C-alpha positions as CSV (number, residue, x, y, z in Angstrom):
1,M,98.6,105.0,103.8
2,R,101.7,106.9,102.7
3,V,104.3,105.4,100.3
4,L,107.7,106.7,99.1
5,V,108.7,105.7,95.6
6,I,112.5,105.9,95.0
7,E,113.1,105.3,91.3
8,D,115.4,107.2,88.9
9,E,113.6,106.1,85.6
10,Q,111.1,109.0,85.1
11,K,108.5,106.9,83.3
12,I,108.5,104.1,85.8
13,N,108.4,106.5,88.7
14,R,105.4,108.4,87.3
15,T,103.6,105.1,86.4
16,V,104.1,103.6,89.8
17,C,103.1,106.8,91.6
18,Q,100.0,107.2,89.6
19,A,98.9,103.5,90.1
20,L,99.4,103.9,93.9
21,R,97.5,107.2,94.0
22,E,94.6,105.6,92.1
23,E,94.5,103.0,95.0
24,A,94.1,105.9,97.5
25,Y,97.7,105.9,98.8
26,A,99.4,109.2,99.5
27,V,102.7,109.1,97.5
28,D,106.0,111.0,97.5
29,A,108.6,110.5,94.8
30,A,112.4,110.6,94.8
31,F,114.7,110.1,91.8
32,D,118.1,109.3,93.4
33,G,119.4,107.7,96.5
34,D,120.3,110.9,98.4
35,E,116.9,112.4,97.9
36,G,115.2,109.2,98.8
37,E,117.2,108.9,102.0
38,E,116.4,112.4,103.0
39,L,112.7,111.9,102.6
40,A,112.7,108.5,104.3
41,L,114.5,110.0,107.4
42,V,112.3,113.1,107.6
43,N,108.8,111.7,106.9
44,S,106.8,108.8,108.3
45,Y,106.0,106.2,105.6
46,D,104.0,103.0,105.7
47,L,106.0,101.5,102.8
48,I,109.0,102.3,100.6
49,V,109.3,101.2,96.9
50,L,113.0,101.2,96.2
51,D,114.9,100.7,92.9
52,L,118.2,98.8,93.2
53,M,120.1,100.8,90.6
54,L,120.0,104.5,91.7
55,P,122.3,107.4,91.1
56,K,124.3,108.9,94.0
57,K,123.5,106.0,96.3
58,N,122.3,102.6,95.1
59,G,119.4,100.7,96.6
60,I,121.5,98.2,98.5
61,V,123.5,100.9,100.3
62,L,120.4,103.0,100.9
63,C,118.3,100.1,102.3
64,R,121.1,99.0,104.6
65,G,121.7,102.6,105.8
66,L,118.0,103.1,106.6
67,R,117.9,99.9,108.6
68,E,121.1,100.9,110.5
69,Q,119.4,104.2,111.3
70,G,116.4,102.5,112.8
71,I,113.9,102.8,109.9
72,T,111.7,99.7,110.1
73,T,109.3,100.7,107.3
74,P,108.6,97.8,104.9
75,I,110.7,98.0,101.7
76,L,109.8,96.6,98.3
77,M,112.9,96.5,96.1
78,L,112.7,96.8,92.4
79,T,115.4,95.7,90.0
80,A,116.1,94.5,86.5
81,R,118.7,92.1,87.9
82,D,117.3,88.6,88.5
83,T,120.2,86.4,89.6
84,L,120.0,84.5,92.8
85,E,122.9,86.5,94.2
86,D,121.2,89.8,93.4
87,R,118.0,88.7,95.2
88,V,119.9,87.4,98.2
89,Q,121.9,90.7,98.4
90,G,118.7,92.8,98.2
91,L,117.0,90.8,101.0
92,D,120.1,90.7,103.2
93,S,120.4,94.5,103.0
94,G,117.1,94.7,104.8
95,A,114.4,94.7,102.0
96,D,111.2,92.8,102.8
97,D,110.3,91.8,99.3
98,Y,111.9,91.8,95.8
99,L,110.2,92.5,92.4
100,V,111.9,92.0,89.1
101,K,111.4,94.4,86.2
102,P,109.5,94.3,84.0
103,F,106.5,93.7,86.2
104,F,102.7,93.8,86.0
105,M,101.3,96.7,88.0
106,D,98.7,94.4,89.6
107,E,101.5,92.3,91.1
108,L,103.2,95.4,92.5
109,L,100.0,96.6,94.1
110,A,99.3,93.1,95.5
111,R,102.8,93.0,97.0
112,V,102.3,96.5,98.5
113,R,99.0,95.3,100.1
114,A,100.7,92.1,101.4
115,L,103.6,94.1,103.0
116,L,101.2,96.5,104.7
117,R,99.4,93.5,106.2
118,R,102.6,92.2,107.8
119,D,102.4,94.8,110.5
120,T,98.9,93.8,111.6
121,T,97.5,90.7,113.3
122,V,94.9,90.4,110.5
123,K,96.3,88.7,107.5
124,T,93.3,88.9,105.2
125,P,92.4,91.8,102.9
126,K,89.2,92.5,105.0
127,L,89.6,94.7,108.1
128,Q,86.6,94.8,110.5
129,L,85.5,96.7,113.5
130,A,82.0,95.9,114.9
131,D,79.9,95.7,111.7
132,L,82.1,98.1,109.7
133,V,84.1,96.1,107.1
134,V,86.8,97.5,104.8
135,D,88.1,95.4,102.0
136,T,91.6,96.7,101.2
137,S,91.8,94.8,97.9
138,S,88.5,96.1,96.3
139,H,88.2,99.2,98.5
140,R,84.6,98.2,99.2
141,V,83.3,99.5,102.5
142,T,80.1,98.2,104.3
143,R,78.4,98.8,107.6
144,G,76.1,96.0,108.3
145,N,74.6,95.1,104.9
146,T,74.8,98.7,103.7
147,P,77.5,99.7,101.1
148,I,79.2,103.0,101.9
149,E,80.5,105.1,99.0
150,L,83.7,107.0,99.9
151,T,86.0,109.3,97.9
152,S,89.6,108.1,97.6
153,K,90.8,110.4,100.4
154,E,87.9,109.4,102.7
155,Y,88.8,105.8,102.0
156,A,92.5,106.4,102.7
157,M,91.6,108.0,106.0
158,L,89.3,105.2,107.0
159,E,91.8,102.5,106.1
160,Y,94.4,104.3,108.3
161,F,91.9,104.4,111.2
162,I,90.8,100.8,110.9
163,R,94.4,99.6,110.7
164,N,94.9,101.3,114.1
165,P,91.7,100.6,116.0
166,D,91.2,101.9,119.5
167,Q,94.2,104.2,119.2
168,V,94.2,108.0,119.5
169,L,95.5,109.3,116.2
170,T,96.6,112.9,116.2
171,R,96.2,115.4,113.4
172,T,99.9,115.1,112.8
173,M,99.8,111.3,112.5
174,I,96.8,111.5,110.1
175,S,98.5,114.1,107.9
176,E,101.7,112.1,107.8
177,H,100.0,108.9,106.7
178,V,97.1,110.1,104.6
179,W,98.6,113.1,102.8
180,D,101.8,113.7,100.9
181,D,104.4,116.5,101.1
182,E,101.8,118.9,99.5
183,F,99.7,118.9,102.7
184,D,99.0,122.4,104.2
185,S,99.4,122.0,107.9
186,L,97.5,125.3,108.5
187,S,94.3,124.1,106.7
188,N,91.3,122.5,108.4
189,I,91.1,119.8,105.8
190,I,91.4,117.0,108.3
191,D,88.4,118.3,110.3
192,V,86.5,118.5,107.0
193,Y,87.2,114.9,106.1
194,I,86.5,113.7,109.7
195,R,83.0,115.2,109.5
196,R,82.4,113.7,106.1
197,L,83.6,110.3,107.2
198,R,81.6,110.4,110.4
199,R,78.5,111.3,108.5
200,K,78.9,108.3,106.2
201,I,79.9,105.6,108.6
202,D,78.2,106.7,111.8
203,E,75.2,108.9,111.2
204,D,72.7,106.2,110.5
205,F,74.3,103.4,112.6
206,Q,74.9,102.2,116.1
207,P,77.2,102.0,117.9
208,K,79.1,105.2,117.0
209,L,82.7,104.3,116.0
210,L,84.5,107.5,115.0
211,H,85.2,109.7,118.1
212,T,86.8,113.0,118.7
213,I,89.3,112.9,121.6
214,R,89.3,116.5,122.9
215,G,92.7,118.0,122.9
216,S,94.3,114.9,121.5
217,G,92.9,113.7,118.2
218,Y,90.5,111.0,116.9
219,L,89.8,107.4,117.6
220,L,88.0,104.6,115.7
221,G,86.5,102.1,118.2
222,I,83.7,101.3,120.5
223,L,83.6,103.4,123.7
224,P,81.5,102.9,126.8
225,E,78.5,105.2,127.0
226,D,79.8,106.9,130.2
227,S,83.2,107.6,128.7
228,V,84.5,111.1,129.2
229,I,85.8,111.0,125.6
230,T,83.2,112.5,123.3
231,S,82.3,111.9,119.7
């Protein structure tokens, strides 16, 4: 999943970005309202962490502007201001949640996970397809009773797939949600990770879950044996 952090305080920005990356999120950073708006409009994010007090364009104006331009990405607003009026103003501008500084990083990560669950029908941390289970809180993955060890990027890719089961995900969609702005669109890195992931979650198990949709992309789901879509 891909997160945009818009925070002008360098230390907080770096700390939040690092914590998110350690949780296998792809993260882009912006340090003022104009830069944050540009990134939010150009890229596809699963969540935005937005500071209230920003140079050039504050968080309230930016949040309201993104909503007016049709950006529905969940927004977690950060602020040192904790009056009722401030919280109401932040939520009324279009933010989905509000976290007051200083905060514990564990709480921020829990709120991020909760906001990402809002767009799914599953409201528990565990996501399941057949006997494949992904625990988004602990990052534990099992197939049947077998634990599956994944790298952080393999986990990030699997979580994106299992949040979008039975849907064809194109290479562009995968790159936009699993990698950050440093992704090289000319590389074959997605194919490499697909092969690694398929080997770990499918090679020794039935039914096969991760399929290549020729000419389109990839799909995580259970397909009929006579399907023209191949794995």
